[in-house]
MARBA-3410 file (N, C-alpha, C, O; in Angstrom, 1 decimal):
223
-68.2,-8.2,-26.3,-67.8,-6.8,-26.5,-66.3,-6.7,-26.7,-65.6,-7.6,-26.3 ~ -65.9,-5.6,-27.3,-64.4,-5.4,-27.5,-63.9,-4.5,-26.4,-64.5,-3.3,-26.2 ~ -63.0,-4.9,-25.6,-62.4,-4.2,-24.5,-61.0,-3.9,-24.6,-60.2,-4.8,-25.0 ~ -60.5,-2.7,-24.3,-59.1,-2.3,-24.3,-58.7,-2.1,-22.9,-59.3,-1.4,-22.1 ~ -57.6,-2.8,-22.5,-57.1,-2.7,-21.2,-55.7,-2.0,-21.3,-54.9,-2.4,-22.1
-55.5,-0.9,-20.6,-54.2,-0.2,-20.7,-53.5,-0.4,-19.4,-53.9,0.0,-18.3 ~ -52.3,-1.0,-19.5,-51.5,-1.4,-18.3,-51.5,-2.9,-18.1,-52.5,-3.5,-17.8 ~ -50.3,-3.5,-18.3,-50.2,-4.9,-18.2,-49.4,-5.3,-16.9,-48.4,-6.0,-17.0 ~ -49.9,-4.7,-15.8,-49.3,-5.1,-14.5,-50.2,-6.3,-14.0,-50.9,-7.0,-14.7 ~ -50.2,-6.4,-12.7,-51.0,-7.5,-12.1,-52.5,-7.3,-12.3,-53.2,-8.3,-12.7
-53.0,-6.1,-12.1,-54.5,-5.9,-12.2,-54.9,-5.9,-13.7,-55.8,-6.6,-14.1 ~ -54.1,-5.2,-14.6,-54.5,-5.2,-16.0,-54.4,-6.6,-16.6,-55.3,-6.9,-17.4 ~ -53.4,-7.4,-16.3,-53.3,-8.7,-16.9,-54.4,-9.6,-16.4,-55.0,-10.4,-17.2 ~ -54.7,-9.5,-15.1,-55.8,-10.4,-14.6,-57.2,-10.0,-15.3,-57.9,-10.9,-15.6 ~ -57.4,-8.7,-15.5,-58.6,-8.3,-16.1,-58.6,-8.8,-17.6,-59.7,-9.3,-18.0
-57.5,-8.6,-18.3,-57.5,-9.0,-19.7,-57.7,-10.5,-19.8,-58.4,-11.0,-20.7 ~ -57.1,-11.3,-18.9,-57.2,-12.8,-19.0,-58.6,-13.2,-18.7,-59.2,-14.1,-19.3 ~ -59.3,-12.5,-17.7,-60.6,-12.9,-17.3,-61.6,-12.5,-18.5,-62.5,-13.3,-18.8 ~ -61.4,-11.4,-19.1,-62.3,-11.0,-20.2,-62.1,-11.9,-21.4,-63.1,-12.3,-22.0 ~ -60.9,-12.3,-21.6,-60.6,-13.2,-22.7,-61.2,-14.6,-22.5,-61.8,-15.2,-23.4
-61.1,-15.0,-21.2,-61.7,-16.3,-20.9,-63.2,-16.3,-21.0,-63.8,-17.4,-21.3 ~ -63.8,-15.1,-20.8,-65.3,-15.0,-21.0,-65.7,-14.9,-22.4,-66.9,-14.9,-22.7 ~ -64.8,-14.9,-23.3,-65.1,-14.9,-24.8,-65.2,-13.5,-25.4,-65.6,-13.3,-26.5 ~ -64.8,-12.4,-24.6,-64.8,-11.1,-25.2,-63.5,-10.9,-26.1,-62.5,-11.6,-25.9 ~ -63.6,-9.9,-27.0,-62.5,-9.5,-27.7,-61.7,-8.5,-26.9,-62.2,-7.6,-26.3
-60.4,-8.8,-26.7,-59.5,-8.0,-25.8,-58.3,-7.5,-26.5,-57.6,-8.3,-27.2 ~ -57.9,-6.3,-26.2,-56.6,-5.7,-26.6,-56.0,-5.1,-25.3,-56.7,-4.4,-24.6 ~ -54.7,-5.4,-25.1,-54.0,-4.8,-23.9,-52.8,-4.0,-24.4,-52.0,-4.5,-25.2 ~ -52.7,-2.8,-23.8,-51.6,-1.9,-24.2,-50.7,-1.7,-23.0,-51.1,-1.6,-21.9 ~ -49.4,-1.8,-23.3,-48.4,-1.5,-22.2,-47.1,-0.9,-22.9,-46.8,-1.3,-24.0
-46.4,-0.1,-22.2,-45.3,0.6,-22.7,-44.1,-0.3,-22.9,-43.1,-0.1,-23.6 ~ -44.1,-1.5,-22.1,-43.0,-2.4,-22.1,-43.4,-3.8,-22.5,-44.4,-4.3,-21.9 ~ -42.8,-4.4,-23.4,-43.2,-5.7,-23.9,-43.0,-6.8,-22.8,-43.7,-7.8,-22.8 ~ -42.1,-6.5,-21.8,-41.8,-7.5,-20.8,-43.1,-7.7,-19.9,-43.2,-8.8,-19.3 ~ -44.0,-6.8,-19.8,-45.2,-7.0,-19.1,-46.0,-8.1,-19.7,-46.6,-8.9,-19.0
-46.1,-8.1,-21.0,-46.8,-9.2,-21.7,-46.2,-10.5,-21.4,-46.8,-11.5,-21.1 ~ -44.8,-10.6,-21.5,-44.1,-11.8,-21.3,-44.2,-12.3,-19.9,-44.2,-13.5,-19.6 ~ -44.3,-11.4,-18.9,-44.3,-11.8,-17.5,-45.7,-12.2,-17.1,-45.8,-13.2,-16.3 ~ -46.8,-11.5,-17.5,-48.1,-11.7,-16.9,-49.1,-12.5,-17.8,-50.0,-13.0,-17.3 ~ -48.9,-12.5,-19.1,-49.9,-13.1,-20.0,-49.6,-14.5,-20.3,-48.5,-14.8,-20.7
-50.5,-15.4,-20.1,-50.2,-16.8,-20.4,-50.3,-17.1,-21.9,-50.8,-16.3,-22.7 ~ -49.7,-18.3,-22.3,-49.8,-18.6,-23.7,-51.2,-18.8,-24.3,-51.4,-18.6,-25.4 ~ -52.1,-19.1,-23.4,-53.5,-19.3,-23.8,-54.2,-18.0,-24.1,-55.3,-18.0,-24.7 ~ -53.6,-16.8,-23.7,-54.3,-15.6,-24.0,-54.4,-15.3,-25.5,-53.4,-15.3,-26.2 ~ -55.6,-15.1,-26.0,-55.9,-15.0,-27.4,-56.1,-13.5,-27.9,-56.3,-13.3,-29.0
-56.0,-12.6,-26.9,-56.2,-11.2,-27.3,-55.0,-10.6,-28.0,-54.0,-11.2,-28.2 ~ -55.1,-9.3,-28.3,-54.0,-8.6,-29.0,-53.2,-7.8,-28.0,-53.7,-7.1,-27.1 ~ -51.9,-7.8,-28.1,-50.9,-7.1,-27.2,-50.3,-6.0,-28.0,-49.7,-6.2,-29.1 ~ -50.4,-4.7,-27.6,-49.9,-3.6,-28.3,-48.9,-2.9,-27.4,-49.2,-2.5,-26.3 ~ -47.7,-2.7,-27.9,-46.6,-2.0,-27.2,-46.9,-0.5,-27.5,-46.8,-0.1,-28.6
-47.1,0.3,-26.4,-47.4,1.7,-26.6,-48.0,2.3,-25.4,-47.8,1.8,-24.3 ~ -48.6,3.5,-25.6,-49.2,4.2,-24.5,-50.7,4.4,-24.7,-51.2,4.6,-25.8 ~ -51.4,4.4,-23.6,-52.9,4.5,-23.7,-53.4,5.9,-24.1,-54.5,6.0,-24.6 ~ -52.5,6.9,-23.9,-52.9,8.2,-24.4,-52.4,8.6,-25.8,-52.5,9.7,-26.2 ~ -51.8,7.6,-26.4,-51.3,7.8,-27.8,-52.3,7.2,-28.8,-52.7,6.0,-28.7
-52.8,8.0,-29.7,-53.9,7.6,-30.5,-53.5,6.5,-31.5,-54.3,5.6,-31.8 ~ -52.2,6.5,-31.9,-51.8,5.4,-32.8,-51.9,4.0,-32.0,-52.3,3.0,-32.6 ~ -51.5,4.1,-30.8,-51.5,2.8,-30.0,-53.0,2.4,-29.8,-53.3,1.2,-29.9 ~ -53.8,3.4,-29.5,-55.3,3.1,-29.3,-55.9,2.5,-30.5,-56.7,1.6,-30.5 ~ -55.5,3.1,-31.7,-56.1,2.6,-32.9,-55.6,1.2,-33.3,-56.3,0.5,-34.0
-54.3,1.0,-33.0,-53.8,-0.4,-33.2,-54.6,-1.4,-32.3,-54.8,-2.6,-32.7 ~ -55.1,-0.9,-31.2,-56.0,-1.8,-30.3,-57.4,-1.7,-30.7,-58.3,-2.3,-30.1 ~ -57.7,-1.1,-31.9,-59.1,-1.0,-32.4,-60.1,-0.3,-31.6,-61.2,-0.7,-31.3 ~ -59.7,0.9,-31.1,-60.5,1.7,-30.2,-61.8,2.1,-30.9,-62.8,2.4,-30.2 ~ -61.8,2.3,-32.2,-63.0,2.7,-32.9,-64.1,1.7,-32.8,-65.3,2.1,-33.0
-63.8,0.5,-32.4,-64.9,-0.5,-32.2,-65.0,-1.0,-30.8,-65.6,-2.0,-30.5 ~ -64.3,-0.2,-29.9,-64.3,-0.6,-28.5,-65.6,-0.3,-27.8,-66.2,0.8,-28.0 ~ -66.1,-1.2,-26.9,-67.2,-1.0,-26.1,-66.8,-0.5,-24.7,-67.7,0.1,-24.0 ~ -65.6,-0.8,-24.3,-65.1,-0.4,-23.0,-63.6,-0.2,-23.0,-62.9,-0.9,-23.7 ~ -63.1,0.7,-22.1,-61.7,0.9,-21.9,-61.4,0.9,-20.4,-62.1,1.6,-19.7
-60.4,0.2,-20.0,-60.0,0.2,-18.6,-58.5,0.7,-18.5,-57.6,0.0,-19.0 ~ -58.3,1.9,-18.0,-57.0,2.4,-17.8,-56.5,2.1,-16.4,-56.9,2.8,-15.5 ~ -55.6,1.1,-16.3,-55.2,0.6,-15.0,-53.7,0.6,-14.8,-53.2,-0.4,-14.2 ~ -53.0,1.5,-15.4,-51.5,1.6,-15.1,-51.3,2.1,-13.7,-52.3,2.4,-13.0 ~ -50.0,2.3,-13.3,-49.7,2.8,-12.0,-49.8,4.3,-11.8,-49.5,4.8,-10.8
-50.0,5.0,-12.9,-50.0,6.5,-12.9,-51.3,7.1,-13.1,-52.0,6.9,-14.1 ~ -51.8,7.9,-12.1,-53.1,8.6,-12.2,-53.2,9.4,-13.4,-54.2,9.3,-14.2 ~ -52.2,10.3,-13.7,-52.3,11.2,-14.8,-52.4,10.4,-16.2,-53.2,10.8,-17.0 ~ -51.6,9.4,-16.3,-51.7,8.6,-17.6,-53.1,8.0,-17.7,-53.7,8.0,-18.8 ~ -53.6,7.5,-16.6,-54.9,6.8,-16.7,-56.0,7.8,-17.0,-56.9,7.5,-17.8
-56.0,9.0,-16.4,-57.0,10.0,-16.7,-56.9,10.5,-18.1,-57.9,10.7,-18.8 ~ -55.7,10.7,-18.6,-55.5,11.1,-20.0,-56.1,10.1,-21.0,-56.8,10.4,-21.9 ~ -55.8,8.8,-20.7,-56.3,7.7,-21.5,-57.8,7.7,-21.5,-58.5,7.6,-22.5 ~ -58.4,7.8,-20.3,-59.8,7.8,-20.1,-60.5,8.9,-20.8,-61.6,8.7,-21.4 ~ -60.0,10.1,-20.7,-60.6,11.2,-21.4,-60.5,11.1,-22.9,-61.5,11.5,-23.6
-59.4,10.7,-23.4,-59.3,10.5,-24.9,-60.4,9.4,-25.3,-61.1,9.6,-26.3 ~ -60.5,8.3,-24.6,-61.4,7.3,-24.9,-62.8,7.8,-24.9,-63.7,7.5,-25.8 ~ -63.1,8.6,-23.9,-64.5,9.1,-23.6,-64.8,10.2,-24.6,-65.9,10.2,-25.2 ~ -63.9,11.2,-24.7,-64.3,12.4,-25.4,-64.0,12.4,-26.9,-64.7,12.9,-27.7 ~ -62.9,11.7,-27.3,-62.5,11.7,-28.7,-63.1,10.5,-29.4,-63.6,10.6,-30.6
-63.1,9.3,-28.8,-63.6,8.1,-29.4,-65.0,7.7,-29.0,-65.6,6.8,-29.5 ~ -65.5,8.4,-28.0,-66.9,8.2,-27.5,-67.2,6.8,-27.1,-68.2,6.2,-27.3 ~ -66.2,6.2,-26.4,-66.3,4.8,-25.9,-67.4,4.9,-24.7,-67.2,5.7,-23.8 ~ -68.4,4.1,-24.7,-69.5,4.2,-23.7,-69.1,3.9,-22.3,-69.6,4.5,-21.4 ~ -68.2,2.9,-22.1,-67.9,2.5,-20.7,-66.4,2.7,-20.5,-65.6,1.9,-21.1
-66.0,3.6,-19.6,-64.6,3.9,-19.4,-64.3,3.9,-17.9,-65.1,4.5,-17.1 ~ -63.3,3.2,-17.5,-62.9,3.1,-16.1,-61.4,3.6,-16.0,-60.6,3.2,-16.8 ~ -61.1,4.3,-15.0,-59.7,4.8,-14.7,-59.3,4.4,-13.3,-60.0,4.8,-12.3 ~ -58.2,3.7,-13.1,-57.7,3.4,-11.8,-57.1,4.7,-11.3,-56.4,5.5,-12.0 ~ -57.3,5.0,-10.0,-56.7,6.3,-9.5,-56.2,6.0,-8.0,-56.9,5.3,-7.2
-55.1,6.6,-7.7,-54.5,6.4,-6.4,-55.1,7.4,-5.4,-55.1,7.1,-4.2 ~ -55.5,8.6,-5.9,-55.9,9.7,-5.0,-57.5,9.7,-5.0,-58.0,10.3,-5.9 ~ -58.1,9.2,-3.9,-59.6,9.2,-3.9,-60.2,10.6,-3.9,-61.4,10.8,-4.3 ~ -59.4,11.6,-3.5,-60.0,13.0,-3.4,-60.3,13.5,-4.8,-61.1,14.5,-5.0 ~ -59.7,13.0,-5.8,-59.9,13.4,-7.2,-61.1,12.7,-7.9,-61.5,13.0,-9.0
-61.6,11.7,-7.2,-62.6,10.8,-7.9,-63.8,11.6,-8.3,-64.3,11.3,-9.4 ~ -64.3,12.5,-7.5,-65.6,13.2,-7.8,-65.4,14.0,-9.1,-66.4,14.2,-9.9 ~ -64.2,14.5,-9.3,-64.0,15.4,-10.5,-64.2,14.5,-11.8,-64.9,14.9,-12.7 ~ -63.6,13.3,-11.7,-63.7,12.5,-12.9,-65.1,11.8,-13.1,-65.5,11.5,-14.2 ~ -65.8,11.6,-11.9,-67.1,11.0,-12.0,-68.0,12.0,-12.8,-68.8,11.5,-13.6
-67.8,13.3,-12.7,-68.6,14.3,-13.4,-68.3,14.2,-14.9,-69.1,14.7,-15.7 ~ -67.1,13.7,-15.2,-66.8,13.6,-16.7,-67.3,12.3,-17.2,-67.1,12.0,-18.4 ~ -68.0,11.5,-16.4,-68.5,10.2,-16.9,-67.5,9.1,-16.9,-67.6,8.1,-17.6 ~ -66.4,9.3,-16.1,-65.3,8.3,-16.0,-65.4,7.7,-14.6,-65.2,8.4,-13.6 ~ -65.7,6.4,-14.5,-65.8,5.7,-13.3,-64.3,5.6,-12.7,-63.4,5.2,-13.4
-64.2,6.0,-11.4,-62.9,5.9,-10.8,-63.1,5.3,-9.4,-64.1,5.5,-8.7 ~ -62.1,4.5,-8.9,-62.1,4.0,-7.6,-60.7,4.0,-7.1,-59.7,3.8,-7.8 ~ -60.5,4.4,-5.8,-59.2,4.4,-5.2,-58.5,3.1,-5.3,-59.2,2.0,-5.1 ~ -57.3,3.0,-5.5,-56.6,1.8,-5.8,-56.7,0.8,-4.7,-56.7,-0.4,-5.0 ~ -56.7,1.2,-3.4,-56.8,0.3,-2.3,-58.1,-0.6,-2.4,-58.1,-1.6,-1.8
-59.1,-0.1,-3.0,-60.4,-0.8,-3.1,-60.5,-1.6,-4.4,-61.5,-2.3,-4.6 ~ -59.5,-1.6,-5.2,-59.7,-2.2,-6.6,-59.4,-3.7,-6.5,-58.5,-4.2,-5.9 ~ -60.3,-4.4,-7.3,-60.1,-5.8,-7.5,-60.7,-6.0,-8.9,-61.4,-5.2,-9.4 ~ -60.3,-7.1,-9.5,-60.7,-7.4,-10.9,-62.2,-7.4,-11.0,-62.7,-6.8,-12.0 ~ -63.0,-8.0,-10.1,-64.4,-8.0,-10.2,-65.0,-6.6,-10.2,-66.1,-6.4,-10.8
-64.4,-5.7,-9.4,-65.0,-4.3,-9.4,-64.8,-3.6,-10.7,-65.6,-2.8,-11.1 ~ -63.7,-3.8,-11.4,-63.4,-3.3,-12.7,-64.4,-3.8,-13.7,-65.0,-3.1,-14.5 ~ -64.6,-5.1,-13.6,-65.6,-5.8,-14.5,-67.0,-5.2,-14.4,-67.6,-5.0,-15.4 ~ -67.4,-4.9,-13.2,-68.7,-4.3,-13.0,-68.9,-3.0,-13.8,-69.9,-2.7,-14.3 ~ -67.8,-2.2,-13.7,-67.9,-0.9,-14.3,-67.7,-0.9,-15.9,-68.1,0.0,-16.6
-67.1,-2.0,-16.3,-66.9,-2.1,-17.8,-68.2,-2.5,-18.4,-68.5,-2.2,-19.6 ~ -69.1,-3.2,-17.7,-70.3,-3.7,-18.2,-71.5,-3.3,-17.3,-72.0,-4.1,-16.6 ~ -71.8,-2.0,-17.3,-72.8,-1.5,-16.3,-74.2,-2.1,-16.4,-74.9,-2.0,-15.5 ~ -74.5,-2.6,-17.6,-75.8,-3.2,-17.7,-76.0,-4.5,-17.0,-77.1,-5.0,-16.7 ~ -74.8,-5.1,-16.6,-74.9,-6.3,-15.8,-75.0,-6.0,-14.3,-74.1,-5.6,-13.7
-76.2,-6.2,-13.8,-76.5,-5.8,-12.4,-75.8,-6.8,-11.5,-76.0,-8.1,-11.7 ~ -75.1,-6.4,-10.5,-74.4,-7.3,-9.6,-75.2,-7.5,-8.3,-75.7,-6.6,-7.7 ~ -75.4,-8.8,-8.0,-76.1,-9.1,-6.8,-75.2,-9.0,-5.6,-74.2,-9.8,-5.5 ~ -75.4,-8.1,-4.7,-74.5,-7.9,-3.5,-74.9,-8.8,-2.3,-74.1,-9.2,-1.5 ~ -76.2,-9.1,-2.2,-76.7,-9.9,-1.1,-78.0,-10.5,-1.5,-78.8,-9.9,-2.2
-78.3,-11.7,-1.0,-79.6,-12.4,-1.1,-80.0,-13.0,0.2,-79.1,-13.6,0.9 ~ -81.2,-12.9,0.6,-81.6,-13.5,1.8,-81.7,-15.1,1.7,-81.5,-15.6,0.6 ~ -81.8,-15.7,2.8,-81.7,-17.2,2.9,-82.7,-17.9,1.9,-82.3,-19.0,1.4 ~ -83.8,-17.3,1.7,-84.8,-18.0,0.9,-84.7,-17.5,-0.6,-85.5,-18.1,-1.4 ~ -83.9,-16.6,-0.9,-83.7,-16.1,-2.3,-84.9,-15.2,-2.7,-85.0,-14.9,-3.9
-85.7,-14.7,-1.8,-86.9,-13.9,-2.1,-86.5,-12.4,-2.2,-87.2,-11.7,-2.9 ~ -85.4,-12.0,-1.6,-85.1,-10.6,-1.5,-83.6,-10.5,-1.8,-82.8,-11.2,-1.3 ~ -83.2,-9.5,-2.7,-81.8,-9.3,-3.1,-81.5,-7.8,-3.1,-82.4,-7.0,-3.2 ~ -80.2,-7.6,-2.8,-79.7,-6.2,-3.0,-78.9,-6.2,-4.3,-78.0,-7.1,-4.5 ~ -79.1,-5.3,-5.2,-78.4,-5.2,-6.5,-77.6,-3.9,-6.5,-77.9,-2.9,-5.9
-76.4,-4.0,-7.2,-75.6,-2.8,-7.5,-75.8,-2.5,-8.9,-75.6,-3.4,-9.8 ~ -76.3,-1.3,-9.2,-76.6,-0.9,-10.6,-76.0,0.4,-10.9,-76.2,1.4,-10.2 ~ -75.2,0.5,-12.0,-74.7,1.8,-12.5,-75.9,2.6,-13.0,-76.7,2.1,-13.7 ~ -76.0,3.9,-12.6,-77.2,4.7,-13.0,-77.4,4.8,-14.5,-76.5,5.2,-15.2 ~ -78.5,4.3,-15.0,-78.8,4.4,-16.4,-79.0,5.8,-16.8,-79.4,6.7,-16.1
-78.7,6.1,-18.1,-78.7,7.4,-18.6,-80.1,8.0,-18.5,-80.2,9.2,-18.3 ~ -81.1,7.2,-18.5,-82.5,7.7,-18.4,-82.8,8.3,-17.1,-83.8,9.0,-16.9 ~ -82.0,8.0,-16.1,-82.3,8.5,-14.7,-81.4,9.6,-14.3,-81.6,10.1,-13.2 ~ -80.5,10.1,-15.1,-79.7,11.2,-14.8,-80.6,12.5,-14.7,-81.3,12.7,-15.6 ~ -80.5,13.2,-13.6,-81.3,14.4,-13.4,-82.7,14.1,-12.9,-83.5,15.0,-12.8
-83.0,12.8,-12.7,-84.4,12.4,-12.2,-84.4,12.1,-10.7,-83.4,11.7,-10.2 ~ -85.6,12.3,-10.1,-85.7,11.9,-8.7,-85.7,10.4,-8.6,-86.5,9.7,-9.3 ~ -84.8,9.9,-7.8,-84.7,8.4,-7.6,-85.8,7.8,-6.8,-85.9,6.6,-6.8 ~ -86.6,8.6,-6.2,-87.7,8.1,-5.4,-88.7,7.3,-6.3,-89.4,6.4,-5.8 ~ -88.7,7.6,-7.6,-89.6,6.9,-8.5,-89.2,5.4,-8.7,-89.9,4.6,-9.2
-88.0,5.1,-8.3,-87.5,3.7,-8.3,-88.0,2.9,-7.1,-87.8,1.7,-7.1 ~ -88.5,3.5,-6.1,-89.0,2.9,-4.9,-90.5,2.7,-5.0,-91.3,3.6,-5.0 ~ -90.9,1.4,-5.2,-92.4,1.1,-5.4,-92.8,0.1,-4.3,-92.6,-1.1,-4.4 ~ -93.5,0.6,-3.3,-94.1,-0.2,-2.3,-93.1,-1.2,-1.7,-92.0,-0.8,-1.4 ~ -93.5,-2.4,-1.6,-92.6,-3.4,-1.1,-92.0,-4.2,-2.2,-91.5,-5.3,-2.0
-92.0,-3.7,-3.4,-91.5,-4.4,-4.6,-90.0,-4.1,-4.8,-89.2,-5.1,-4.9 ~ -89.6,-2.9,-4.8,-88.2,-2.5,-4.9,-88.0,-1.1,-4.4,-88.9,-0.3,-4.5 ~ -86.8,-0.8,-3.9,-86.5,0.5,-3.5,-85.0,0.8,-3.5,-84.2,-0.1,-3.3 ~ -84.6,2.1,-3.7,-83.2,2.5,-3.6,-82.9,2.7,-2.2,-83.6,3.4,-1.5 ~ -81.8,2.0,-1.7,-81.5,2.2,-0.3,-80.2,3.0,-0.1,-80.0,3.6,1.0
-79.3,3.0,-1.1,-78.1,3.8,-0.9,-77.6,4.2,-2.3,-77.9,3.6,-3.3 ~ -76.7,5.2,-2.3,-76.1,5.7,-3.6,-74.6,5.8,-3.3,-74.2,6.4,-2.3 ~ -73.8,5.3,-4.2,-72.3,5.6,-4.2,-72.1,6.7,-5.2,-72.4,6.6,-6.4 ~ -71.4,7.8,-4.8,-71.2,8.9,-5.6,-69.8,9.5,-5.3,-69.6,9.8,-4.1 ~ -69.0,9.7,-6.3,-67.7,10.3,-6.1,-66.8,9.5,-5.1,-66.0,10.1,-4.4
-67.0,8.2,-5.1,-66.2,7.4,-4.2,-66.7,7.3,-2.8,-66.1,6.6,-2.0 ~ -67.9,7.9,-2.5,-68.4,7.9,-1.1,-69.9,7.4,-1.2,-70.6,7.6,-2.1 ~ -70.2,6.6,-0.2,-71.6,6.1,-0.1,-72.5,7.0,0.8,-72.0,7.6,1.7 ~ -73.8,7.0,0.5,-74.8,7.7,1.3,-76.1,7.0,1.2,-76.4,6.3,0.2 ~ -76.9,7.1,2.3,-78.2,6.5,2.2,-79.1,7.4,1.3,-79.0,8.6,1.2
-80.0,6.7,0.6,-80.9,7.4,-0.4,-82.0,8.1,0.4,-82.5,7.6,1.4 ~ -82.3,9.3,0.0,-83.4,10.1,0.6,-84.5,10.3,-0.5,-84.3,10.0,-1.7 ~ -85.7,10.7,0.0,-86.8,11.0,-0.9,-86.5,12.0,-2.0,-87.0,12.0,-3.1 ~ -85.6,12.9,-1.7,-85.3,14.0,-2.6,-84.0,13.8,-3.5,-83.7,14.6,-4.3 ~ -83.4,12.6,-3.4,-82.2,12.3,-4.1,-82.4,12.4,-5.6,-83.4,11.9,-6.1
-81.5,13.1,-6.3,-81.5,13.2,-7.8,-80.4,12.4,-8.4,-79.2,12.5,-7.9 ~ -80.6,11.6,-9.4,-79.6,10.8,-10.0,-78.6,11.7,-10.7,-78.9,12.7,-11.4 ~ -77.3,11.4,-10.6,-76.2,12.1,-11.3,-75.4,11.1,-12.1,-75.2,9.9,-11.6 ~ -74.9,11.5,-13.3,-74.1,10.6,-14.1,-72.9,10.1,-13.2,-72.2,10.9,-12.6 ~ -72.6,8.8,-13.3,-71.6,8.2,-12.5,-72.0,7.6,-11.2,-71.2,6.9,-10.6
-73.3,7.8,-10.8,-73.8,7.2,-9.6,-73.9,5.7,-9.7,-74.0,5.1,-10.8 ~ -73.7,5.0,-8.6,-74.0,3.6,-8.5,-75.1,3.4,-7.5,-74.9,3.9,-6.3 ~ -76.2,2.8,-7.9,-77.3,2.6,-7.0,-77.3,1.3,-6.3,-76.8,0.3,-6.9 ~ -77.8,1.2,-5.1,-77.9,0.0,-4.4,-79.4,-0.2,-4.1,-80.0,0.6,-3.3 ~ -80.0,-1.2,-4.6,-81.4,-1.4,-4.6,-81.8,-2.7,-3.9,-81.2,-3.7,-4.2
-82.9,-2.7,-3.1,-83.4,-4.0,-2.6,-84.6,-4.3,-3.5,-85.4,-3.4,-3.9 ~ -84.7,-5.6,-3.9,-85.8,-5.9,-4.9,-86.3,-7.3,-4.5,-85.5,-8.3,-4.2 ~ -87.6,-7.5,-4.6,-88.2,-8.8,-4.4,-88.0,-9.6,-5.7,-87.9,-9.1,-6.8 ~ -87.8,-10.9,-5.5,-87.5,-11.8,-6.6,-88.5,-11.7,-7.8,-88.0,-11.7,-9.0 ~ -89.8,-11.6,-7.5,-90.7,-11.5,-8.6,-90.9,-10.1,-9.2,-91.7,-9.9,-10.1
-90.0,-9.2,-8.7,-90.1,-7.8,-9.2,-88.9,-7.4,-10.1,-88.8,-6.3,-10.5 ~ -88.0,-8.4,-10.3,-86.8,-8.0,-11.0,-87.0,-7.5,-12.5,-86.5,-6.5,-12.9 ~ -87.9,-8.2,-13.2,-88.2,-7.8,-14.6,-88.9,-6.4,-14.6,-88.5,-5.6,-15.4 ~ -89.7,-6.2,-13.6,-90.4,-4.8,-13.5,-89.4,-3.8,-13.2,-89.4,-2.7,-13.8 ~ -88.4,-4.0,-12.3,-87.4,-3.1,-12.0,-86.5,-2.8,-13.2,-86.1,-1.7,-13.5
-86.1,-3.9,-13.9,-85.2,-3.7,-15.1,-85.9,-2.8,-16.2,-85.2,-2.0,-16.8 ~ -87.2,-3.0,-16.4,-87.9,-2.2,-17.3,-87.9,-0.7,-16.9,-87.7,0.2,-17.7 ~ -88.1,-0.5,-15.6,-88.1,0.9,-15.1,-86.8,1.5,-15.2,-86.7,2.7,-15.5 ~ -85.7,0.8,-14.9,-84.3,1.3,-15.0,-84.0,1.7,-16.5,-83.4,2.7,-16.7 ~ -84.4,0.8,-17.4,-84.1,1.0,-18.8,-84.8,2.2,-19.4,-84.2,3.0,-20.1
-86.1,2.4,-19.0,-86.9,3.4,-19.7,-87.0,4.7,-19.0,-87.5,5.7,-19.5 ~ -86.7,4.8,-17.7,-86.8,6.0,-16.9,-88.1,6.2,-16.3,-89.1,5.4,-16.6 ~ -88.3,7.3,-15.5,-89.6,7.5,-14.8,-90.8,7.7,-15.7,-91.9,7.5,-15.3 ~ -90.5,8.2,-16.9,-91.6,8.5,-17.8,-91.9,7.4,-18.8,-92.7,7.5,-19.7 ~ -91.2,6.2,-18.6,-91.4,5.1,-19.5,-90.8,5.3,-20.9,-91.2,4.6,-21.8
-89.9,6.2,-21.0,-89.3,6.5,-22.3,-90.0,7.5,-23.2,-89.6,7.7,-24.3 ~ -91.1,8.0,-22.6,-91.9,9.0,-23.4,-91.6,10.4,-22.9,-91.4,10.6,-21.7 ~ -91.5,11.4,-23.8,-91.2,12.8,-23.4,-92.3,13.7,-23.8,-92.2,14.9,-23.6
END
């Protein structure tokens, strides 16, 4: 996938280097060239753009029209949110992440379809999860490998749907939901909202079944 990282500080550079190493197409934007010189190694093969993430010329130099994901991880909340909203609303980039210092504002941006996490909780792997929400993260596995807990970004097919339909006997079940930066235990009445992150327990032999259900929604993709 093609990913644009905005902000070449410690987090942004680590993210860009990791994505580049994984073979993704990467462009990184920063207002100061010295960030590239300080943090990016010679082996980095991505594109470095001097500019601002909320400037359309800079974004287009970074090839935002073909971007699959944008991570706005500068040190400024307002810059990151402006960047994220332009990426989401103007260019319709499907996966957008914004670093934010103030966790109280997280719920507002979650409703806009922009994943946000308070900076104290941020690490490169957490950003990576949100840039590629189809990649389910294994949070825990029992000693025999028969039972796992997965972290899954809510698929579009489940927005507005009762999440109880994801709980099937002893095969798999939703145990918790992260929403607006806060976690809660799942209830029978829980309704999926855009921006939710689900935590599911699943038997090893039920992974394919769960993946199909997540992809197609409770009605199997039929309306």
